DRENVO-564143 format. One record per residue (C-alpha): x, z, y. Coordinates in steps of 0.5 Angstrom, whole numbers. Layout:
      xx      zz      yy
       X       Z       Y
...
This chain:
      xx      zz      yy
     470     440     -43
     473     434     -46
     481     433     -45
     483     428     -40
     488     426     -35
     489     424     -28
     494     421     -24
     496     417     -30
     503     414     -29
     505     417     -23
     510     423     -22
     504     428     -22
     500     426     -28
     497     432     -31
     492     433     -37
     486     438     -37
     485     441     -44
     479     444     -47
     479     452     -46
     473     454     -50
     469     453     -56
     472     452     -63
     477     446     -61
     481     450     -56
     488     447     -54
     490     454     -51
     494     456     -57
     496     448     -59
     498     446     -52
     498     450     -46
     501     457     -49
     506     453     -54
     509     449     -47
     510     456     -45
     513     459     -51
     519     464     -51
     525     460     -52
     533     462     -50
     534     456     -45
     528     459     -41
     526     451     -40
     519     450     -37
     517     443     -34
     513     442     -28
     508     438     -32
     507     444     -37
     505     448     -30
     501     443     -28
     497     442     -34
     496     450     -35
     493     450     -28
     489     444     -28
     486     446     -35
     484     453     -32
     480     449     -26
     477     444     -30
     474     449     -35
     469     452     -31
     463     448     -28
     462     451     -21
     466     449     -16
     466     449      -8
     466     442      -6
     464     438       1
     460     433       4
     463     431      11
     464     437      14
     459     441      10
     461     445       4
     457     447      -2
     457     450      -9
     456     444     -14
     457     442     -21
     464     438     -22
     468     437     -28
     474     433     -24
     473     428     -30
     473     421     -27
     469     419     -33
     464     425     -33
     464     429     -27
     457     431     -26
     456     434     -33
     451     428     -35
     451     429     -42
     452     437     -42
     447     443     -43
     447     449     -38
     446     456     -41
     446     462     -37
     446     469     -41
     450     472     -46
     453     467     -51
     451     471     -58
     447     476     -61
     448     479     -67
     443     485     -67
     449     490     -69
     454     488     -64
     458     486     -69
     461     479     -69
     466     478     -75
     463     470     -75
     461     469     -68
     459     462     -69
     453     465     -74
     451     469     -68
     451     464     -62
     445     463     -58
     446     456     -57
     445     451     -64
     445     444     -65
     437     444     -64
     437     447     -57
     443     442     -55
     440     436     -58
     433     438     -54
     431     434     -48
     432     441     -44
     437     441     -39
     438     449     -37
     437     455     -41
     437     462     -39
     438     468     -44
     438     476     -42
     445     479     -42
     443     486     -45
     446     490     -50
     445     487     -57
     443     495     -59
     437     495     -54
     431     491     -54
     432     483     -53
     425     481     -53
     425     480     -45
     429     475     -40
     427     477     -33
     429     473     -27
     428     477     -20
     428     474     -14
     431     479      -8
     430     477      -1
     431     481       6
     436     486       7
     432     492       3
     435     490      -4
     434     498      -5
     427     496      -6
     428     491     -12
     423     494     -16
     417     491     -11
     421     484     -11
     417     479     -15
     420     476     -22
     419     471     -27
     419     474     -34
     419     470     -41
     418     475     -47
     417     474     -54
     410     477     -57
     410     480     -64
     404     483     -68
     399     477     -67
     397     472     -72
     403     468     -70
     409     470     -65
     409     467     -59
     413     467     -52
     409     469     -46
     411     467     -39
     410     472     -33
     410     471     -26
     410     478     -23
     409     481     -16
     407     488     -14
     405     486      -8
     400     481      -5
     399     476     -11
     400     477     -19
     400     471     -23
     401     473     -31
     401     469     -37
     401     474     -42
     398     474     -50
     395     467     -49
     391     469     -43
     393     467     -35
     391     472     -30
     391     472     -22
     391     479     -19
     389     482     -26
     383     477     -27
     383     473     -33
     382     466     -34
     379     462     -40
     384     461     -46
     387     455     -48
     382     451     -52
     376     454     -48
     374     448     -45
     368     447     -40
     362     443     -42
     357     439     -38
     354     444     -32
     358     450     -34
     362     453     -28
     367     459     -28
     364     465     -27
     366     472     -27
     364     477     -32
     366     484     -34
     368     490     -29
     374     490     -24
     380     493     -28
     383     491     -34
     377     488     -37
     376     483     -31
     375     476     -34
     372     469     -32
     369     465     -37
     366     458     -37
     358     459     -37
     352     455     -34
     349     458     -28
     343     462     -30
     338     468     -28
     340     474     -32
     335     477     -37
     330     482     -33
     332     487     -38
     339     487     -34
     335     488     -28
     331     494     -29
     325     489     -31
     324     486     -24
     327     481     -19
     329     483     -12
     328     489      -8
     322     492      -5
     321     490       2
     326     485       2
     324     477       1
     327     473      -4
     327     465      -2
     327     459      -7
     328     453      -3
     326     446      -6
     321     440      -4
     317     441      -8
     319     448     -12
     316     448     -19
     314     454     -24
     313     452     -31
     313     445     -29
     308     446     -24
     309     446     -16
     308     452     -12
     305     449      -6
     299     444      -5
     299     437      -2
     293     433      -2
     292     428       4
     284     427       2
     280     431       6
     275     436       5
     268     434       4
     265     440       5
     266     447       9
     268     452       3
     269     459       6
     276     458      10
     277     451       8
     273     447      14
     270     440      13
     275     434      14
     282     439      13
     288     436       9
     293     440       6
     301     439       6
     306     444       3
     301     449       3
     303     455      -1
     298     456      -7
     297     464      -5
     295     462       2
     290     457      -2
     287     462      -6
     286     467       0
     282     461       4
     278     459      -2
     276     467      -4
     275     470       3
     271     467       8
     275     470      13
     283     471      14
     286     474      21
     291     471      25
     298     472      24
     305     473      28
     312     473      27
     318     475      31
     326     475      31
     332     475      35
     336     469      35
     343     466      37
     348     471      40
     344     478      38
     341     475      32
     344     482      28
     340     486      33
     346     489      36
     349     489      43
     355     493      46
     354     499      50
     355     497      58
     353     489      57
     348     485      60
     344     482      54
     339     477      55
     337     475      48
     333     469      46
     326     471      42
     323     466      37
     316     467      35
     310     464      31
     303     465      32
     298     462      26
     291     461      27
     287     462      21
     279     462      21
     277     464      28
     280     461      35
     286     466      37
     285     470      44
     291     470      49
     297     473      45
     301     478      48
     309     478      48
     312     485      50
     318     485      54
     319     478      54
     319     472      59
     314     469      58
     310     475      56
     304     471      53
     301     465      50
     294     462      51
     289     462      46
     289     457      40
     283     453      39
     280     448      34
     279     447      27
     283     449      21
     289     453      21
     295     452      26
     302     454      27
     305     455      34
     312     456      34
     316     458      41
     321     462      44
     322     467      50
     327     471      53
     328     478      52
     327     483      58
     333     489      57
     334     495      62
     342     493      63
     347     495      63
     344     497      56
     345     504      53
     346     507      46
     338     506      45
     333     501      42
     329     496      46
     323     493      42
     320     486      43
     313     485      40
     308     480      39
     300     482      38
     295     476      36
     288     477      35
     282     473      34
     276     478      37
     275     480      29
     282     483      27
     289     483      30
     296     483      27
     303     484      30
     310     484      29
     316     487      32
     324     487      32
     329     491      36
     336     490      40
     340     496      40
     346     498      44
     352     501      40
     359     502      41
     364     497      38
     369     498      32
     376     496      33
     382     495      27
     389     491      27
     396     492      28
     399     496      33
     406     498      36
     403     505      39
     404     511      35
     398     514      39
     392     509      41
     390     509      48
     385     505      52
     389     499      54
     392     499      46
     385     498      44
     385     491      47
     390     489      43
     386     490      36
     380     486      34
     373     488      36
     367     488      32
     360     490      33
     355     492      27
     352     498      25
     354     504      20
     356     500      14
     362     499       9
     367     494      12
     371     489       8
     377     488      13
     383     483      12
     390     486      13
     394     480      13
     400     481      18
     405     486      20
     406     492      25
     408     499      25
     401     502      25
     395     499      22
     388     502      26
     381     503      24
     377     506      30
     370     507      30
     364     511      33
     365     518      31
     357     519      30
     358     515      24
     362     521      20
     368     520      16
     370     515      11
     368     517       3
     374     512       1
     379     506       2
     380     501      -3
     386     496      -3
     385     489      -6
     386     491     -13
     380     497     -13
     385     502     -12
     384     508      -8
     389     508      -2
     386     514       3
     392     518       2
     396     512       6
     391     514      12
     391     519      17
     384     521      20
     384     524      27
     379     523      33
     380     522      40
     376     520      47
     376     513      49
     374     508      54
     372     501      54
     379     497      56
     374     492      60
     370     498      63
     364     497      59
     363     504      57
     367     511      58
     368     518      55
     366     516      48
     369     520      42
     372     515      36
     374     517      29
     381     514      28
     384     512      21
     392     510      22
     396     507      17
     404     509      19
     409     503      16
     404     499      12
     407     494       8
     407     486      11
     401     482       8
     403     475       8
     397     473       5
     389     475       6
     389     482       3
     382     485       3
     381     493       4
     374     496       3
     373     502       8
     367     505       5
     362     511       8
């Protein structure tokens, strides 16, 4: 602080003197004016100077704006009250490494380089010199549970040695929902590393996940490409499951996979009729029609809309929409049977060439539906061969999950949880929110869970207790059903979307 005076020329003129650094006036002015003497004279101005110097020597002062008070930075110097030309430094003043300060100026943290930089505020640790000083940590505490500080987020700056060159990391650490780190030149989000500085993307590259979950998890800039077959067991896809490629047209080695030609067939050739044209005909179908003089009709069927998943809650009155298709090929079709549907039949399809008819029916279900399956079947024939396809709607019990204040779940309490319908399979649930208890309740026939994993892939099964109980539907759809109950008592608050895996 510089030396300055206030109330100049008045009876209360007072001077403030710098009390720190190498130019302290503590000995030269203030203490000298209070020196021991036989007369015991102490002038009022000397007292004012001493009090005023103490007040101006610290920058943080309580001040007010109107009727509102706050803590601000104020030197009381009319020519520079807000420290426009000063740096702020928080931390211990000096570091010697041996805790010896025979020459304090040699070991000052702040030096002329830092003081002349454009940085306004500096932070340094307050640890003993005899312990590691490589890290400075600023911890953010909130709420009333200060004893849980170990779970509070912190900002840390740390010197990293032993690399090609020393560097300083900046870490944002949170033991809860979000963990952002910048460590050893790599930025990571929830322990998934992002590309390092200098690893810039090229044209058509996108950010892709590589490696395995855990310490090796990382992302890199890569072009989207199919993996080599050697990594996929030598083949693509799964037996019994379709692989769909969409495009208009779709090419394989620069050749289209579908045949389109508006010119008419000049002759009959096996299943190809005179005068036929072709529009996006799959090449495999074209070959079949060329090679074989006869092809049987085909039928396809699926449930669409609300019950597309193939499930309905036990006790409800479902009316599913059934979508079907009939493909006439070589010969005219006979009447097509649509089992357990209204309408339950479709007239014969006649004419030359292939024809495809699309339609829909309403499924007939014995209601209220029980824990059984209803089959919907299409059967199409042409007098030579026939083909069929089917799908089912199954009555199942729902599963429930969510937070509750109930230590013991009840029928009424189920209505406060989220209800969902799907058959036995691993569930990924979002635990966003808070409550006294978190419940996951499902059909007892599914059996027990094999494990529960948190959003970091760490097993959390020990946090849950597992019991069973008989429940009835809170809306009266079903009664007397046994359910498994997984309960987490006093779970933490999740302020962001947090996905947990419940695996069977």
